[in-house]
C-alpha positions in Angstrom: 14.6 4.9 21.5 16.1 5.9 24.8 19.5 5.0 26.0 18.0 2.5 28.4 16.5 0.4 25.6 19.7 0.8 23.5 21.6 -0.7 26.4 19.4 -3.9 26.1 20.6 -4.8 22.6 22.0 -8.3 22.2 23.9 -9.8 19.3 22.3 -12.6 17.4 21.9 -14.5 14.1 18.2 -13.9 13.6 17.0 -12.5 10.3 14.2 -10.0 10.1 12.0 -8.9 7.2 10.0 -5.7 7.3 7.7 -5.8 4.3 6.0 -2.4 3.8 3.1 -2.4 1.4 2.9 1.3 1.0 -0.5 2.7 1.9 -2.0 -0.8 2.2 -4.6 0.3 4.8 -7.9 1.5 3.5 -11.4 2.6 4.6 -14.8 1.0 3.8 -16.0 1.8 0.3 -19.8 2.0 -0.2 -19.5 0.9 -3.9 -17.7 -2.3 -2.8 -20.0 -3.7 -0.1 -18.6 -1.4 2.6 -15.3 -3.3 2.5 -11.8 -2.0 2.5 -9.4 -3.1 -0.3 -7.8 -5.7 2.1 -11.2 -7.1 2.9 -12.2 -7.3 -0.7 -9.0 -8.9 -1.9 -8.5 -12.7 -2.2 -5.4 -13.3 -0.2 -5.0 -17.0 0.8 -1.3 -16.7 1.7 -1.7 -13.6 3.9 -4.8 -15.1 5.5 -2.9 -18.4 6.3 -0.1 -16.4 7.8 -2.5 -14.3 9.8 -3.7 -17.5 11.5 -0.3 -18.1 13.0 0.7 -14.4 13.7 -0.3 -11.6 16.0 -2.1 -8.5 14.6 -2.6 -4.9 15.5 -3.1 -1.4 14.3 -0.3 1.1 14.2 -0.4 4.9 14.4 2.2 6.3 12.0 2.3 9.7 13.9 -0.6 10.2 16.2 -4.4 10.0 16.4 -6.0 11.8 13.5 -2.8 12.9 11.9 -2.3 12.2 8.2 1.4 11.4 7.6 3.5 11.9 4.6 5.8 9.1 3.4 8.8 10.5 5.3 7.2 10.5 8.7 5.6 7.2 8.0 9.0 5.5 7.4 10.7 7.4 10.3 8.2 5.8 12.6 8.7 2.3 11.0 12.5 2.6 11.6 11.9 3.3 15.3 12.4 7.1 15.4 9.7 9.4 16.7 8.4 11.4 13.6 7.2 14.2 15.9 10.7 14.7 17.2 12.7 13.9 14.0 11.3 15.8 11.0 13.0 15.4 7.7 11.8 17.2 4.6 10.7 15.4 1.5 13.2 17.2 -0.6 16.2 15.7 1.3 14.7 12.2 1.0 14.1 12.6 -2.8 17.6 13.9 -3.4 19.2 11.0 -1.6 16.9 8.6 -3.4 18.2 9.7 -6.8 21.8 9.5 -5.7 22.6 13.1 -5.1 25.1 13.9 -2.4 23.9 16.8 -0.3 26.2 19.5 1.2 25.7 21.5 4.3 23.5 24.4 3.5 21.9 22.9 0.4 18.1 23.2 0.0 16.4 20.3 -1.7 12.8 20.1 -3.0 10.6 17.4 -4.4 9.4 18.5 -7.8 6.5 17.3 -9.9 5.8 18.0 -13.5 2.2 19.0 -13.8 -0.3 20.2 -16.4 -1.9 23.7 -16.2 -4.5 25.4 -18.4 -4.3 28.8 -20.1 -5.4 30.5 -16.8 -2.5 28.7 -15.0 -5.0 26.4 -13.1 -3.5 23.0 -12.4 -5.6 20.4 -14.1 -3.3 17.4 -13.5 -0.8 17.4 -10.6 1.2 14.5 -12.1 1.1 15.4 -15.8 -0.7 12.2 -16.6 2.0 10.3 -14.7 4.5 11.3 -17.3 6.7 8.5 -18.7 10.1 8.3 -17.0 11.9 8.8 -20.3 9.9 12.0 -21.0 10.8 13.3 -17.5 14.5 12.6 -18.2 14.4 14.4 -21.5 12.7 17.5 -20.0 14.9 17.6 -16.9 18.0 17.4 -19.1 16.8 20.3 -21.1 16.0 22.4 -18.0 19.4 21.6 -16.5 21.2 22.8 -19.6 19.3 26.1 -19.7 19.1 26.9 -16.0 22.4 26.3 -14.2 22.7 29.3 -11.9 20.6 32.1 -10.6 22.1 35.1 -8.7 25.2 33.0 -7.6 23.1 30.0 -6.5 23.8 26.8 -8.3 20.7 25.0 -9.7 21.0 21.2 -9.6 18.2 19.0 -11.3 17.9 15.3 -11.5 15.0 13.2 -12.8 13.3 10.5 -10.7 10.5 8.1 -11.7 7.6 9.2 -13.9 6.6 12.9 -13.3 9.0 13.3 -10.3 12.3 15.1 -10.2 14.6 16.8 -7.6 15.7 20.4 -7.4 18.7 21.4 -5.2 19.8 25.0 -4.6 23.4 25.3 -3.6 24.8 28.6 -2.4 25.4 30.8 0.6 22.7 32.2 2.9 19.8 29.8 2.1 17.1 28.7 4.4 14.5 25.9 3.9 11.4 27.5 5.5 9.5 28.1 2.3 5.8 27.3 1.6 5.1 24.5 -0.9 4.0 25.7 -4.3 1.9 22.5 -4.8 -1.8 23.2 -4.0 -2.2 19.4 -3.4 -5.4 19.4 -5.5 -6.4 20.0 -9.1 -8.5 23.0 -9.9 -6.2 25.5 -8.1 -3.3 27.7 -9.2 0.1 26.8 -7.9 1.2 28.9 -4.9 4.0 31.4 -5.1 7.2 30.4 -3.2 6.8 32.2 0.1 9.5 32.5 2.8 8.3 31.6 6.3 11.3 33.2 8.0 13.9 35.8 7.3 16.6 33.3 6.5 14.6 31.8 3.7 13.8 35.0 1.8 16.7 34.5 -0.5 15.6 30.9 -1.2 12.1 32.1 -2.1 13.5 34.7 -4.5 15.7 32.2 -6.3 12.8 29.8 -6.5 10.5 32.4 -8.1 13.1 33.2 -10.7 13.7 29.5 -11.4 10.0 28.8 -11.9 9.6 31.8 -14.3 12.5 30.6 -16.4 11.4 26.9 -16.3 7.7 27.7 -17.2 8.9 29.8 -20.2 10.9 26.8 -21.4 8.0 24.4 -20.8 5.3 26.5 -22.5 5.1 24.2 -25.6 5.1 20.9 -23.7 1.7 19.1 -24.1 1.5 17.7 -20.6 4.5 18.8 -18.5 4.0 22.6 -18.8 4.2 23.4 -15.1 6.3 22.5 -12.1 5.1 22.0 -8.5 7.6 22.1 -5.6 7.2 20.8 -2.0 9.2 19.5 0.9 11.9 22.2 1.0 14.5 20.9 3.4 18.2 20.8 4.4 20.0 17.6 5.5 19.8 16.7 9.2 22.2 15.0 11.5 20.9 11.7 13.0 21.9 8.4 14.5 22.1 5.7 11.8 19.9 2.7 12.0 22.7 0.0 12.0 24.4 1.7 15.0 21.1 2.3 16.8 20.0 -1.3 16.6 23.2 -3.4 15.9 21.8 -4.7 12.7 23.2 -5.1 9.2 20.4 -3.5 7.2 19.5 -3.7 3.6 16.8 -1.7 1.9 15.1 -3.1 -1.3 13.0 -0.4 -3.0 12.3 0.7 -6.5 11.3 4.3 -6.0 13.9 7.0 -5.2 12.0 8.4 -2.2 12.3 5.2 -0.3 15.9 4.5 -1.3 16.6 8.0 -0.1 15.1 7.6 3.3 16.8 4.3 3.8 20.2 5.8 2.7 19.7 8.6 5.1 19.3 6.2 7.9 22.4 4.2 6.9 20.8 1.2 5.1 22.7 -0.4 2.2 20.6 0.6 -0.8 21.3 -1.2 -4.0 20.0 -0.1 -7.4 17.1 -2.5 -7.9 14.9 -1.8 -10.9 11.7 -3.4 -12.2 8.9 -4.4 -9.8 8.0 -6.6 -6.9 9.3 -9.9 -8.4 12.7 -8.3 -8.9 12.7 -7.0 -5.3 11.9 -10.5 -3.9 14.6 -12.0 -6.2 17.1 -9.5 -4.7 15.9 -10.4 -1.2 16.6 -14.1 -1.9 20.1 -13.6 -3.3 21.1 -11.2 -0.4 19.7 -13.4 2.4 23.0 -14.6 3.8 24.6 -11.1 3.8 22.3 -9.1 6.1 20.1 -9.6 9.2 17.5 -6.9 8.6 15.7 -6.4 5.3 13.4 -3.5 4.5 11.3 -4.5 1.5 9.2 -1.8 0.0 6.2 -2.3 -2.4 4.8 0.9 -3.9 1.9 -0.1 -6.1 -0.7 -0.3 -3.4 -0.2 3.3 -2.6 -0.2 4.4 -6.3 -3.6 2.7 -6.8 -5.0 4.3 -3.7 -3.9 7.8 -4.7 -5.5 7.2 -8.1 -8.8 6.4 -6.4 -8.8 3.0 -8.1 -10.2 0.5 -5.6 -10.2 -2.4 -8.0 -6.5 -1.8 -9.0 -5.5 -1.6 -5.3 -7.2 -4.9 -4.7 -5.3 -6.5 -7.6 -2.0 -5.0 -6.2 -2.7 -6.6 -2.8 -3.5 -9.9 -4.5 -0.3 -9.8 -6.4 1.6 -9.1 -3.2 0.0 -12.2 -1.7 1.5 -14.5 -4.4 5.0 -13.6 -3.1 4.4 -14.5 0.6 5.4 -18.2 0.1 8.8 -17.2 -1.4 9.5 -14.9 1.6 8.4 -17.5 4.1 10.6 -20.1 2.3 13.6 -18.1 3.5 12.5 -18.9 7.0 12.8 -15.4 8.5 12.9 -15.3 12.3 10.6 -12.3 12.3 8.4 -11.2 9.5 6.3 -8.0 9.8 3.9 -6.9 7.1 2.4 -3.4 7.4 2.2 0.0 5.7 3.9 3.3 6.3 0.4 4.9 6.3 -3.1 4.2 4.9 -4.2 5.3 1.4 -7.9 4.6 1.0 -8.9 4.8 -2.6 -12.2 6.4 -1.5 -10.1 9.4 -0.3 -7.6 9.3 -3.2 -4.7 10.0 -0.9 -3.0 9.4 2.4 -5.2 9.3 5.5 -5.2 9.3 9.3 -6.4 5.7 9.5 -4.1 3.4 11.4 -2.0 0.9 9.4 -2.8 -2.8 9.8 0.2 -4.8 11.2 1.0 -8.5 11.1 3.9 -9.9 13.1 5.1 -13.5 12.7 7.7 -15.2 14.8 8.1 -18.4 16.8 7.7 -16.3 20.0 4.9 -14.0 19.0 2.0 -16.3 19.6 -1.2 -16.3 17.5 -4.4 -14.4 17.3 -5.8 -17.3 15.2 -7.4 -14.6 12.9 -9.2 -15.7 9.8 -7.8 -12.9 7.7 -5.2 -10.1 7.5 -7.6 -7.1 7.4 -8.1 -3.9 9.3 -11.0 -5.3 11.3 -9.1 -8.4 12.3 -6.1 -6.2 13.3 -8.4 -4.0 15.4 -9.1 -7.1 17.6 -5.5 -8.3 17.6 -3.1 -9.0 20.4 -0.8 -6.1 19.6 -3.6 -3.6 20.1 -3.1 -0.1 18.8 0.3 1.5 19.2 2.6 4.2 17.9 4.7 3.2 14.9 8.0 4.1 16.6 7.5 1.2 19.0 7.4 -1.4 16.2 11.1 -1.8 16.2 11.0 -2.7 19.9 8.5 -5.5 19.1 10.6 -6.7 16.2 13.8 -6.8 18.3 12.1 -8.6 21.2 10.7 -11.3 18.9 14.1 -11.6 17.2 15.6 -12.2 20.7 17.7 -9.1 20.3 16.7 -7.4 23.5 17.9 -8.3 27.0 16.1 -7.7 30.3 15.4 -4.2 31.7 16.5 -3.8 35.3 17.5 -6.3 37.9 
């Protein structure tokens, strides 16, 4: 957002909800009548809301580009993800509550399962139970505390995920991911992509050798995959950028991390969507911008489970009346990217967007689906313009020029 737009900001009392159903967008599936998950789902509340809202399609990054979760949220918060690139490791570290220092290198880590030939047969170790992850990470943290003068910091996340931080002198973050992103391949060796990162790659190789030796008798979590090597950036915080008191309600560390990085208040909310909505309700008078994140749609899409993703969408639908009962001045429902179950992962497909406010007008659409959004008033637009639309509909932007 340029300085001209920032100069248009107005104070107000309007309350805004940005409900992000992670990976909610899909693609037609031939086994389900050529429908997407949104089209297949029974969503009376979302459909009723669509009738009095405007719809559109949002490009998380750019045409044909498949975004990670980090770039997807950077765009949602009004920053250009092609200009502001933040590594996954930093977001994960902040999400689990680790304070990063200048020069640290953070990485997102997965426990995985490999066979006797070191071929990865499950990138998520059967979505290892969180308690098991905690046990194994605690063991590794006891056994591997330092390598060649570099401190090794480990902290568990949810399920198979944990965070690795290297803390020491002379480290760079330009290292190739070790995660092959697909089963049936061996993990990559840590490879420095510039001279400054050669020490980092060397430490990572030593860490993985030690860790894999310690994990050799684990039935599922006998390998580690690393990605998103990154160092903490300097950026303008969301509350200062938009003049909003911002609260992030999320369960998973990654999304807490990105919100914390951007200056949101990020309480420790545990449980699932019903607990998040309950926290939204009890916090309603204290903030004017609420980022509410729902993960399960993305998980089902990544698992290739069309029917489960449909059920997740239908479950989300049951909470729409409770959110509307709070009488938000602006309610936006969208995703940070699309995760079609037919592709079992993130995709380049635009995210469907619904925007409800007294000043938005209505497309009088019958449903909230990708096809309905394709014909919507908002058209197709880059994600980093969404905040402009939100602020305008919240009457938080003044006139540009004389």
